[in-house]
GUROFI-635345 format. One record per residue (C-alpha): z negated, y negated, x; residue number from 0; residue in three letters. Coordinates in pm, 1 decimal, always signed. Each point is the difference from the previous one (the first is absolute). Layout:
<recs>
REC          z          y          x   num   residu
REC          Z          Y          X   NUM      ALA
...
</recs>
This chain:
<recs>
REC          z          y          x   num   residu
REC     +824.9     -751.4     +377.2     0      UNK
REC      +66.7     -249.3     -262.4     1      UNK
REC      -41.5      -50.4     -353.7     2      UNK
REC     +329.3      +17.6     -199.5     3      UNK
REC     -145.7     -155.9     -309.4     4      UNK
REC     -247.8     -271.4      -80.5     5      UNK
REC     -180.5      -42.3     -332.9     6      UNK
REC     -292.3     -221.3      -98.8     7      UNK
REC     -138.7     +280.0     -218.4     8      UNK
REC      -79.8     +234.7     +298.0     9      UNK
REC     -367.4      +77.0      -18.3    10      UNK
REC     -114.4     +115.6     +342.1    11      UNK
REC     -320.5     +149.0     -129.8    12      UNK
REC     +152.2     +220.0     -273.9    13      UNK
REC     -141.9     +330.3     +127.0    14      UNK
REC     -348.7     -169.8      +18.5    15      UNK
REC      +33.3     -100.5     -355.3    16      UNK
REC      +30.1     +371.6      -94.8    17      UNK
REC     -339.6      +45.0     +111.3    18      UNK
REC      -94.4     -256.8     -243.1    19      UNK
REC     +218.4     +100.7     -280.7    20      UNK
REC     -158.1     +108.1     -319.9    21      UNK
REC     +326.5     +167.6     -127.4    22      UNK
REC     +146.8     +335.0     +142.7    23      UNK
REC     -248.8     +252.4      +70.7    24      UNK
REC     +222.9     +160.3     +244.6    25      UNK
REC      -71.4     -260.2     +257.7    26      UNK
REC     -340.9     +134.2      +29.8    27      UNK
REC     -112.6     +312.7     +158.8    28      UNK
REC     -292.0     +153.8     -201.2    29      UNK
REC     -320.6      -81.8     +173.2    30      UNK
REC     -121.9     +346.9      -61.4    31      UNK
REC     +298.7     +138.8     +158.0    32      UNK
REC      -39.2     -229.4     +300.4    33      UNK
REC     -361.5     +126.5      +32.4    34      UNK
REC     +104.8     +347.0      +13.7    35      UNK
REC     +247.2      -72.1     +282.0    36      UNK
REC     -123.5      +59.0     +354.3    37      UNK
REC     +261.2     -253.9     +125.0    38      UNK
REC     -143.6     -255.8     -228.6    39      UNK
REC     -344.8      +74.5      +95.2    40      UNK
REC      +96.9      -40.9     +383.2    41      UNK
REC      +16.5     -365.3      -75.5    42      UNK
REC     -319.0      -16.5     -190.3    43      UNK
REC     -245.7     -261.2     +151.3    44      UNK
REC     +253.2      -68.9     +273.4    45      UNK
REC     +168.7     -334.0      +86.4    46      UNK
REC     +364.4      -38.8     +101.9    47      UNK
REC     +198.4     -268.3     +186.3    48      UNK
REC     +363.5      -75.5      -81.1    49      UNK
REC     +235.6     -204.4     +182.9    50      UNK
REC     +319.2     -101.9     -198.5    51      UNK
REC     -172.4      +28.7     -352.8    52      UNK
REC     +210.0     -262.5     -140.4    53      UNK
REC     +322.7     +194.2      +73.2    54      UNK
REC     +175.2     +247.3     -248.9    55      UNK
REC     -154.2     +306.0     +132.8    56      UNK
REC     -346.9     -162.7      +85.8    57      UNK
REC      -40.8     -104.2     -386.0    58      UNK
REC      +68.7     +349.6      -99.6    59      UNK
REC     -263.0     +117.6     +252.1    60      UNK
REC     -267.6     -228.6     -112.2    61      UNK
REC      +59.6      +68.5     -362.0    62      UNK
REC       +9.7     +381.9      +54.8    63      UNK
REC     -328.2       -4.7     +203.1    64      UNK
REC     -171.5     -210.9     -291.6    65      UNK
REC     +114.0     +225.1     -265.1    66      UNK
REC       +2.0     +355.8     +146.4    67      UNK
REC     -304.0      -47.2     +240.1    68      UNK
REC     -233.0     -182.5     -252.1    69      UNK
REC     -310.2      +51.0     +212.8    70      UNK
REC     +164.4     -191.2     +314.8    71      UNK
REC     -250.9     -238.7     +148.3    72      UNK
REC     +230.8     -306.8     +108.8    73      UNK
REC     +363.1      -66.8      +77.2    74      UNK
REC      +29.8     -261.0     +268.9    75      UNK
REC     +357.5     -155.0       +3.6    76      UNK
REC     +133.3     -200.6     +289.2    77      UNK
REC     +162.9     -314.3     -137.9    78      UNK
REC     +103.5     -322.8     +129.5    79      UNK
REC       -3.3     -353.2     -141.5    80      UNK
REC     +350.3     -108.2     -116.7    81      UNK
REC     +154.4     -309.5     -129.3    82      UNK
REC     -326.4     -180.1      -18.5    83      UNK
REC     -167.4     +272.7     -185.9    84      UNK
REC     -306.8     +149.7     +144.3    85      UNK
REC      -48.4     +373.4      +17.3    86      UNK
REC     -238.3      +18.5     -310.9    87      UNK
REC     +269.7     -184.1     -208.6    88      UNK
REC     +275.1     +241.0     +106.3    89      UNK
REC     -199.9     +302.1      -98.7    90      UNK
REC     -112.4     -175.5     -323.2    91      UNK
REC     +383.9      -59.7      -74.2    92      UNK
REC      +88.2     +356.5      +81.1    93      UNK
REC     -288.8     +116.4     -239.0    94      UNK
REC      +86.7     -255.4     -260.4    95      UNK
REC      +88.0     +162.3     -339.2    96      UNK
REC      +84.7      -91.1     -359.3    97      UNK
REC     -173.4     +296.8     -135.0    98      UNK
REC     -372.4      +73.1      -24.1    99      UNK
REC     -187.6     +198.6     +246.0   100      UNK
REC      -31.1     +362.7      -87.9   101      UNK
REC     -345.7      +81.0     -111.0   102      UNK
REC      +33.8     +356.4     +154.2   103      UNK
REC      -41.0     -150.9     +362.0   104      UNK
REC      -92.0     -366.6      -15.4   105      UNK
REC     -153.7      -19.6     +346.8   106      UNK
REC     +302.0     +138.6     +173.2   107      UNK
REC     +168.7     -321.3     +126.9   108      UNK
REC     -320.1     -121.8     +139.2   109      UNK
REC      +50.3     +278.7     +256.4   110      UNK
REC     +279.3     -189.9     +142.7   111      UNK
REC     -112.5     -241.2     +301.6   112      UNK
REC     +240.2     -239.0     +178.6   113      UNK
REC      -22.7      -23.6     +373.1   114      UNK
REC     +150.5     -296.8     +120.2   115      UNK
REC     +236.1      +69.9     +294.9   116      UNK
REC     +347.1      +12.6     +153.8   117      UNK
REC     +176.0     +310.6     +102.3   118      UNK
REC     +201.0     -139.1     +274.1   119      UNK
REC     -281.0     -199.6     +158.9   120      UNK
REC     -220.8     +139.4     +274.1   121      UNK
REC     -303.3     +190.8     -145.7   122      UNK
REC     +164.2      -79.1     -344.9   123      UNK
REC     -176.5     -338.0      +32.7   124      UNK
REC     -320.1     +130.5     -153.0   125      UNK
REC     -303.3     -180.0      -24.0   126      UNK
REC     -306.8     +161.3     +182.3   127      UNK
REC     -155.0      +39.0     -346.5   128      UNK
REC     +284.8     +195.3     -132.4   129      UNK
REC      +21.4     +217.9     +309.6   130      UNK
REC     -368.1      +86.9      -59.6   131      UNK
REC      +87.9      +91.3     -375.1   132      UNK
REC     +274.2     +223.0      +89.9   133      UNK
REC     -178.5     +184.3     +267.2   134      UNK
REC     -293.8      +48.1     -169.8   135      UNK
REC     +139.9     +115.0     -329.1   136      UNK
REC     +358.3     +155.9      +39.3   137      UNK
REC      +51.1     +373.2      +16.2   138      UNK
REC     +385.5      +21.5      -55.8   139      UNK
REC     +287.4     -225.9     +115.7   140      UNK
REC     +333.6      -11.4     -148.7   141      UNK
REC     +249.5     -212.5     +232.2   142      UNK
REC     +285.0      -99.1     -235.9   143      UNK
REC      +86.9     -350.3     +116.8   144      UNK
REC     +344.8      -47.2     +169.8   145      UNK
REC     +299.9     -198.3      +12.3   146      UNK
REC     +285.9     +174.5     -170.7   147      UNK
REC     +262.8     -268.6      +98.3   148      UNK
REC     +268.3     +227.2     +172.5   149      UNK
REC     +186.4     -308.7     +138.3   150      UNK
REC     -329.3     -164.0     +144.3   151      UNK
REC       +2.0     -104.9     +364.6   152      UNK
REC     -157.6     +259.8     +224.5   153      UNK
REC     -272.3     -223.8     +115.8   154      UNK
REC     -131.3      -72.2     -354.7   155      UNK
REC      +39.1     +374.5      -85.7   156      UNK
REC     -224.5      +91.2     +296.7   157      UNK
REC     -257.0     -234.6     -120.3   158      UNK
REC       -1.6     +121.8     -360.4   159      UNK
REC      +30.4     +371.6      +72.3   160      UNK
REC     -108.1      +99.4     +334.5   161      UNK
REC     -250.7     -247.6     +126.4   162      UNK
REC     -230.4      +37.9     -306.5   163      UNK
REC      -47.7     +373.7      +85.2   164      UNK
REC     -187.8     -115.4     +313.2   165      UNK
REC     -223.5     -237.7     -200.2   166      UNK
REC      -54.9     +271.3     -266.6   167      UNK
REC     -112.3     +263.6     +235.1   168      UNK
REC     -234.4     -234.8     +171.0   169      UNK
REC     -150.5      -78.4     -330.8   170      UNK
REC      -15.2     +361.5     -108.3   171      UNK
REC     -195.5      +97.7     +324.3   172      UNK
REC     -274.0     -231.4     -137.6   173      UNK
REC      -52.6     +167.0     -335.6   174      UNK
REC     -314.0     +184.8      -25.1   175      UNK
REC     +119.0     +241.1     -269.1   176      UNK
REC     +369.9      +42.4      +44.8   177      UNK
REC     +150.2     +326.1      -99.0   178      UNK
REC     +376.4      -65.0      -24.9   179      UNK
REC     +256.0     -245.7     +102.3   180      UNK
REC     +349.8      +33.8     -198.7   181      UNK
REC     +301.0     -170.0     +133.7   182      UNK
REC     +302.7      -60.9     -234.0   183      UNK
REC     +284.6      +33.3     +206.7   184      UNK
REC     +370.5     +102.6     -106.1   185      UNK
REC     +206.9     +317.7      -11.7   186      UNK
REC     +271.4     -201.5     +200.4   187      UNK
REC     -211.0      -86.3     +282.1   188      UNK
REC     +168.7     +269.2     +208.9   189      UNK
REC     +337.4      -43.2     -170.0   190      UNK
REC     +185.1      +26.2     +337.1   191      UNK
REC      -71.5     +393.0      -54.9   192      UNK
REC     +173.6     +206.9     -258.1   193      UNK
REC     -290.8     +220.3      -59.6   194      UNK
REC     -351.1     -162.0      -25.3   195      UNK
REC     -294.0     +226.2      +31.3   196      UNK
REC     -352.4      -91.1      -99.6   197      UNK
REC      -92.0      -94.4     +336.0   198      UNK
REC      -47.8     -331.0     +197.7   199      UNK
REC     +302.2      -33.6     +211.8   200      UNK
REC      -68.7     -218.3     +327.8   201      UNK
REC     +190.9     -325.6       -4.2   202      UNK
REC     +251.1      -52.8     +291.9   203      UNK
REC     -166.1     -317.4     +108.9   204      UNK
REC     -371.2      +23.0       +0.5   205      UNK
REC     -181.3     -229.4     -266.5   206      UNK
REC     -204.7     -186.3     +248.8   207      UNK
REC     +306.3      -84.1     +217.6   208      UNK
REC     +170.4     -148.8     -313.3   209      UNK
REC     -302.8     -210.0      -91.2   210      UNK
REC      -25.5     -141.2     +366.9   211      UNK
REC     +381.5      -92.2      -23.3   212      UNK
REC      -75.9     -182.2     -331.1   213      UNK
REC     -298.2     -178.8     +147.5   214      UNK
REC     +157.1     -107.1     +306.9   215      UNK
REC     +356.9      -86.1      -88.8   216      UNK
REC     +144.5     -262.6     -240.1   217      UNK
REC     +136.2      +62.3     -336.2   218      UNK
REC     +354.7      -86.3     +131.8   219      UNK
REC      -35.8     +245.1     +295.5   220      UNK
REC     -151.6     +271.6     -224.0   221      UNK
REC     +295.3      -28.3     -242.7   222      UNK
REC     +242.5      +41.9     +285.5   223      UNK
REC     -138.5     +301.1     +117.4   224      UNK
REC      -65.1     +143.2     -359.3   225      UNK
REC     +293.0     +225.7      -11.6   226      UNK
REC      -93.7     +165.9     +317.4   227      UNK
REC     -364.6      +56.8     -112.7   228      UNK
REC      +83.4     +139.1     -346.0   229      UNK
REC     +268.1     +214.6     +132.5   230      UNK
REC     +141.9     +240.1     -268.2   231      UNK
REC     -235.1     -126.4     -268.8   232      UNK
REC     +203.6     -185.9     -278.2   233      UNK
REC     -265.0     -284.9      -22.6   234      UNK
REC     -330.4     -158.6     +112.2   235      UNK
REC     -191.4     +179.4     -273.2   236      UNK
REC      +58.3     +351.1      +71.8   237      UNK
REC      -49.8      -71.7     +371.7   238      UNK
REC     -318.5     -167.1      -51.8   239      UNK
REC     -145.7     +282.3     -234.8   240      UNK
REC     +101.4     +248.1     +269.6   241      UNK
REC     -205.9     -181.4     +243.2   242      UNK
REC     -280.1      -42.8     -233.1   243      UNK
REC      -34.3     +367.4      -57.6   244      UNK
REC      +14.7      +59.6     +396.0   245      UNK
REC     -274.0     -254.5      +50.5   246      UNK
REC     -222.2     +166.3     -251.5   247      UNK
REC      +42.0     +349.7     +149.1   248      UNK
REC      -62.9     -135.7     +343.9   249      UNK
REC     -306.5     -232.6      -74.9   250      UNK
REC     -172.0     +149.5     -299.5   251      UNK
REC     -256.6     +167.8     +207.3   252      UNK
REC     -278.7     +148.6     -210.0   253      UNK
REC     +129.5     -192.7     -326.5   254      UNK
REC     +105.1     +272.7     -255.7   255      UNK
REC     +357.1     -122.0      -74.6   256      UNK
REC     +318.7     +117.2     -190.2   257      UNK
REC     +333.1     -144.4      -67.0   258      UNK
REC     +185.7      +18.8     -326.0   259      UNK
REC     +376.1      -64.3       +7.7   260      UNK
REC     +177.9      -58.7     -325.7   261      UNK
REC     +360.6      -23.2      -49.2   262      UNK
REC     +148.8     -251.0     -257.8   263      UNK
REC     -301.4     -111.3     -214.6   264      UNK
REC     +123.0      -48.1     -348.0   265      UNK
REC     -143.1      -47.3     -349.4   266      UNK
REC     -290.1     +195.9     -121.1   267      UNK
REC      +29.4     +361.7     -129.2   268      UNK
REC     -302.8      -30.2     -248.8   269      UNK
REC     -251.8     -245.4     +125.9   270      UNK
REC      -81.9     -266.5     -117.1   271      UNK
REC     +283.5      +45.0     -233.6   272      UNK
REC     +319.7     +208.3      +42.9   273      UNK
REC     +259.5     -225.4     +171.6   274      UNK
REC     -239.9     -273.4      +92.0   275      UNK
REC     +127.5     -228.7     +284.0   276      UNK
REC      -58.7     -354.7     +131.0   277      UNK
REC     +211.6      -19.7     +305.5   278      UNK
REC     +359.0      -89.5       -8.7   279      UNK
REC      +57.5     +185.5     +340.6   280      UNK
REC     +154.2     +339.1      +69.1   281      UNK
REC     +126.0     +207.2     -299.9   282      UNK
REC      -97.8     -265.1     -258.0   283      UNK
REC     +237.3     -263.9     +146.7   284      UNK
REC     +296.5     +233.2      -23.1   285      UNK
REC      -84.3      +94.6     -363.4   286      UNK
REC      -17.8     -364.1      -90.8   287      UNK
REC     +320.9      -92.2     +185.5   288      UNK
REC     +179.7     +277.3     -168.6   289      UNK
REC     -149.2      -24.4     -348.4   290      UNK
REC      +68.9     -366.8      -29.1   291      UNK
REC     +362.5      +26.4     +132.3   292      UNK
REC      -63.0     -200.8     +291.5   293      UNK
REC     +183.2     +274.0     +222.2   294      UNK
REC     +218.8     +296.8      -48.2   295      UNK
REC      -16.6     +108.7     +363.5   296      UNK
REC     -259.5     +157.6     +217.3   297      UNK
REC      +56.6     +143.0     +326.7   298      UNK
REC     -133.2     +341.1      +22.8   299      UNK
REC      +85.7     +373.4      +54.5   300      UNK
REC       -7.3     +165.2     -365.5   301      UNK
REC      -60.0     +351.0     +152.3   302      UNK
REC     -332.9     -116.6     +178.0   303      UNK
REC     -342.4      +38.8     -157.9   304      UNK
REC     -170.3     -331.1     -129.1   305      UNK
REC     -348.0      +54.1     +148.4   306      UNK
REC     -220.1     -167.6     -264.8   307      UNK
REC     -360.6      +32.4      -37.9   308      UNK
REC     -196.0     -131.2     -291.8   309      UNK
REC     -262.6     -261.7      +96.1   310      UNK
REC     -284.5     +189.5     -171.5   311      UNK
REC     +107.0     +326.6     +165.1   312      UNK
REC      -40.5     -150.0     +347.6   313      UNK
REC     -331.6     -178.8      -89.1   314      UNK
REC     -151.1     +331.5     -126.7   315      UNK
REC      +93.3     +175.6     +328.8   316      UNK
REC     -143.8     -297.9     +195.6   317      UNK
REC     -337.7      +33.7     -192.5   318      UNK
REC       +9.7     +378.5      +53.4   319      UNK
REC      +81.6      -35.6     +372.4   320      UNK
REC     -306.0     -244.4      +59.6   321      UNK
REC     -242.3     +292.7     -124.2   322      UNK
REC     +186.5     +270.6     +200.7   323      UNK
REC      -28.6     -218.6     +306.1   324      UNK
REC     -368.8      -46.0      -53.1   325      UNK
REC      -52.6     +370.0      -36.5   326      UNK
REC     +199.1      +92.6     +307.2   327      UNK
REC     -200.2     -237.9     +217.9   328      UNK
REC     +226.3      +83.1     +302.1   329      UNK
REC     +199.2     -194.4     +268.0   330      UNK
REC     +327.2      +91.7     -158.9   331      UNK
REC     +205.0     -268.2     -169.0   332      UNK
REC     +164.0     +198.7     -288.4   333      UNK
REC     +316.9     -135.2     -142.1   334      UNK
REC     +118.2      +46.0     -369.7   335      UNK
REC     +364.7      -56.2      -80.6   336      UNK
REC       +0.8      -99.0     -353.7   337      UNK
REC     +377.7      +53.8      -81.8   338      UNK
REC     +185.5     +192.9     -285.8   339      UNK
REC     +344.9      +93.0     +167.9   340      UNK
REC     -107.5     +338.1     +132.9   341      UNK
REC     -216.4     +106.9     -295.4   342      UNK
REC     +164.7     -158.1     -289.7   343      UNK
REC     +353.0     -139.4      +90.4   344      UNK
REC     +176.4     -265.5     -184.6   345      UNK
REC     +368.8      -61.7     +101.6   346      UNK
REC     +120.8     -356.8      -23.2   347      UNK
REC     +276.1     +104.3     -244.3   348      UNK
REC     -265.4     +147.1     -231.9   349      UNK
REC     -229.5     -304.8      +27.0   350      UNK
REC     +323.3     -225.4      -69.0   351      UNK
REC     +100.1     +218.8     -312.1   352      UNK
REC     -350.9       -6.4     -159.6   353      UNK
REC      -40.7     -362.7      +96.5   354      UNK
REC     +309.4     -114.9     -168.2   355      UNK
REC      -68.3     +224.9     -320.2   356      UNK
REC     -334.2     -182.2      -43.5   357      UNK
REC     +133.9     -344.1      +63.2   358      UNK
REC     +274.3      +71.7     -277.8   359      UNK
REC     -246.6     +109.5     -250.5   360      UNK
REC     -259.1     -284.4      +84.5   361      UNK
REC     +197.2     -297.4     +107.6   362      UNK
REC     -147.2     -302.4     +142.2   363      UNK
REC      -29.4     -344.1     -160.9   364      UNK
REC      +97.9     -176.8     +310.4   365      UNK
REC     +331.3     +171.3      +63.0   366      UNK
REC     +251.3     -232.2     +136.0   367      UNK
REC     +260.7     +283.8      -53.9   368      UNK
REC      +14.1     +345.8     -103.1   369      UNK
REC     -140.5     +251.1     +238.2   370      UNK
REC     +274.2     +245.4     +106.8   371      UNK
REC      -11.0     +308.6     +256.6   372      UNK
REC      -34.3     -144.1     +333.5   373      UNK
REC     +234.0      +49.2     +291.0   374      UNK
REC     -185.5     +171.3     +302.3   375      UNK
REC     +213.2      -35.1     +302.9   376      UNK
REC     -163.7      +98.8     +324.1   377      UNK
REC     +251.6     -195.2     +237.0   378      UNK
REC      -88.6     -348.6      +79.7   379      UNK
REC     +336.6     -142.6      -47.8   380      UNK
REC      +63.9     +175.1     -345.2   381      UNK
REC     -347.1     -123.1     -118.9   382      UNK
REC      +71.9     -364.6     +116.6   383      UNK
REC     +347.6      +30.4     -178.4   384      UNK
REC     -162.8      +97.1     -330.5   385      UNK
REC     -271.1     -263.9      +28.2   386      UNK
REC     +257.0     -274.2      +68.9   387      UNK
REC     +210.0     +110.5     -278.6   388      UNK
REC     -289.9      -11.9     -242.5   389      UNK
REC      -97.0     -352.1     +137.7   390      UNK
REC     +361.5     -135.9      -53.9   391      UNK
REC      +65.2     +146.9     -333.8   392      UNK
REC     -350.4      -57.0     -157.5   393      UNK
REC     -278.7     -144.8     +179.0   394      UNK
REC     +186.7     -323.1     +123.4   395      UNK
REC     +170.8      -74.3     -340.3   396      UNK
REC     -320.8      +72.4     -203.8   397      UNK
REC     -199.5     -227.7     +244.4   398      UNK
REC     +255.4     -279.7      -12.2   399      UNK
REC      +34.2      +25.2     -379.5   400      UNK
REC     -383.4      -42.0      -46.5   401      UNK
REC       -7.3     -297.2     +243.7   402      UNK
REC     +272.2     -164.2     -216.2   403      UNK
REC     -199.1      +58.8     -303.0   404      UNK
REC     -296.8     -165.8     +194.4   405      UNK
REC     -206.6     +327.8       -9.9   406      UNK
REC     -189.4      +71.0     +309.4   407      UNK
REC     +135.7     +319.6     +157.2   408      UNK
REC     -139.6     +237.8     +266.5   409      UNK
REC     +272.0     +244.0      -18.1   410      UNK
REC     +149.5      -54.4     +335.3   411      UNK
REC     -340.7      -13.5     +175.3   412      UNK
REC     -113.0     +308.6     -170.4   413      UNK
REC     +323.6     +187.1      +79.7   414      UNK
REC      -10.6     -104.6     +355.4   415      UNK
REC     -384.1     +111.0      +23.6   416      UNK
REC     +113.6     +351.0     -140.9   417      UNK
REC     +288.8       +0.1     +254.1   418      UNK
REC     -239.2      -50.2     +280.3   419      UNK
REC     -267.3     +225.9     -159.5   420      UNK
REC     +242.9     +299.0       -2.1   421      UNK
REC     +110.7      -67.8     +360.1   422      UNK
REC     -360.0      -12.5     +123.5   423      UNK
REC      -60.0     +346.4     -180.6   424      UNK
REC     +336.8     +148.4     +108.7   425      UNK
REC     -165.0     +254.9     +254.7   426      UNK
REC     -236.8     +118.7     -261.7   427      UNK
REC     +282.4      +32.6     -264.9   428      UNK
REC     +239.5     +172.6     +207.9   429      UNK
REC     -208.8     +249.6     +225.5   430      UNK
REC     -215.6     +276.4     -104.1   431      UNK
REC     -319.2     +137.4     +160.2   432      UNK
REC     -189.6     +317.8      -27.9   433      UNK
REC     -376.6      +11.2      -13.5   434      UNK
REC     -263.3     +231.2      +29.9   435      UNK
REC     -261.6      -13.6     -289.3   436      UNK
REC     -238.6     +294.2     +116.1   437      UNK
REC     -315.7     -220.1      +48.9   438      UNK
REC      +49.6     -176.4     -353.3   439      UNK
REC      +61.8     +328.0     -171.6   440      UNK
REC     -282.7     +179.1     +173.6   441      UNK
REC     -247.1     -287.8     -102.0   442      UNK
REC     +135.4      +27.9     -378.8   443      UNK
REC      -57.5     +368.6       +9.0   444      UNK
REC     -346.8      -44.4     +113.2   445      UNK
REC      -94.0     -215.1     -302.1   446      UNK
REC     -206.8     +130.5     -291.8   447      UNK
REC     +167.7      +17.3     -330.0   448      UNK
REC     -198.6     -297.2     -124.4   449      UNK
REC     +120.4     -196.7     +306.9   450      UNK
REC     +348.8      +74.5      -61.1   451      UNK
REC       -7.7     -136.2     -336.6   452      UNK
REC     -126.2     -338.0     +105.5   453      UNK
REC     +154.7      -29.2     +333.7   454      UNK
REC     +345.9     +136.1      -35.1   455      UNK
REC     +219.8      -25.8     +307.2   456      UNK
REC     +207.9     +316.5      -42.0   457      UNK
REC     +355.9     -132.0      +22.6   458      UNK
REC     +152.2     +316.0     -126.6   459      UNK
REC     -136.1      -96.3     -354.4   460      UNK
REC     +218.5     -320.0      -14.2   461      UNK
REC     +260.5      +40.5     -299.4   462      UNK
REC     +244.3     -237.1     +161.6   463      UNK
REC     +219.6      -53.8     -344.1   464      UNK
REC     -323.7     -136.0     -160.3   465      UNK
REC     -136.9     -169.1     +304.2   466      UNK
REC     +332.2     -178.3      +47.0   467      UNK
REC       +3.2     -111.6     -388.5   468      UNK
REC     -355.9     -126.8      +37.7   469      UNK
REC      +89.6     -200.8     +328.9   470      UNK
REC     +285.5     -178.2     -179.2   471      UNK
REC     -207.8      -83.6     -291.3   472      UNK
REC     -287.8     -109.0     +229.3   473      UNK
REC     +222.0     -239.7     +165.9   474      UNK
REC      +99.6     -143.9     -332.8   475      UNK
REC     -344.8      -27.5     -122.3   476      UNK
REC     -232.7      -89.1     +278.5   477      UNK
REC     +257.6     -183.0     +228.5   478      UNK
REC     +215.2     -190.7     -233.5   479      UNK
REC     -264.5       +5.9     -282.3   480      UNK
REC     +261.2     +122.2     -255.8   481      UNK
REC     -143.1     +191.1     -293.5   482      UNK
REC     +139.1     +324.0     -101.5   483      UNK
REC      +53.8     -140.0     -344.3   484      UNK
REC     +285.8     -193.2     +121.6   485      UNK
REC     +209.2     +317.9      +61.0   486      UNK
REC     +184.7       +4.6     -323.3   487      UNK
REC     +123.2     -362.8      +38.6   488      UNK
REC      +91.6      +45.0     +357.1   489      UNK
REC     +214.5     +319.4      -95.5   490      UNK
REC     +207.5     -242.0     -207.3   491      UNK
REC      +33.9     -238.2     +284.5   492      UNK
REC      +77.4     +285.3     +241.9   493      UNK
REC     +280.1     +128.3     -227.1   494      UNK
</recs>
């Protein structure tokens, strides 16, 4: 997937900042409450290892563990050098804050320890010393790292999403005190089926066969045979995620493992702040495109459910699933579908209604035209017609006018990106799936009252009108860095 917008003000470490923030007590779980939580206590004196900690969900996981499991020992994060910046500098950049450290928990950030490595390299390219550190100290592993580019070539997607599973399992077998491995997958890993149960479905092509093909064939040949290998999957992402699940089930051996499958991960429900988001992907991209007036067309089925899951809800389930996996200590790979459609359905037309109501009451400063109710054709030809009409009547003339005024314009580029973005997601916007949620709800029902307060993942408690409002305001505040104080003036501009 791709970013629809770019801004110099985007702070990739915003979620870490709330850990440091001296304002807003709602960002911190009371330490006494955490000490009374059996789930929090499970992580006491334990160390965890996280891949993908710098991603949207990874940041929320680290923040939540530090805040709600105050006695956790260490959090080792796999992080690579990037843009001539070493791992230590990248972690410091993430943790950099303009506000003073909270006196309540000043030592929390010292628990984050960077491990230099590359997820797509053999054995993660770990040094001997780092392997020793991980194998001697880690009790719980969270595997979040993945490539979510739907259009990525199959060979690269295999290297990012499937082959690391082999390396991870080898590393886990060496860990002396490992009690749980949690693999973050996707609810659409088996999107070739209409009903998806909480089980691992065997891949049509064995994962190891695919790895052999990737290793022995050139990229050109691999791309030529990709449609045959991928089959009915809409893209390489869902295909490789399905393969990764199969490989874990086949090769986990005595490693206690579980799989969590979220649907469309979106802005937070409550934590660290209601509506918090730092990713332009998924629903945030659509919200911004509609709210700024970039588009008035989305190809979707208005009667289908929009299966959104707040990021903090998914993270709470992940944390709880790790303890459950450790307690079971069996050979079964338990699967948790983290979805909302079957328990708290939200129809596309209702989502659109609340979305436009909130945008109307809270217009964005960066509007290029007044946002109107969107066209929602499901037919490719009809959608293309509306998009082309939009381009001819507004985007092209506006872009031309800006260029004549010697003002740099990205309208055409952004519009084309959104068109492509919508096309890539067409399958997920026009189809509907049914998911089983028995394991997720059984785990929720097994929690104590104290744990439920701290680690909420009961999706039936999501109030969609409030959540959608917070999501829109979150995009305005956290992505475009627009203050809510600007609403009165933007209302005038809107009119």
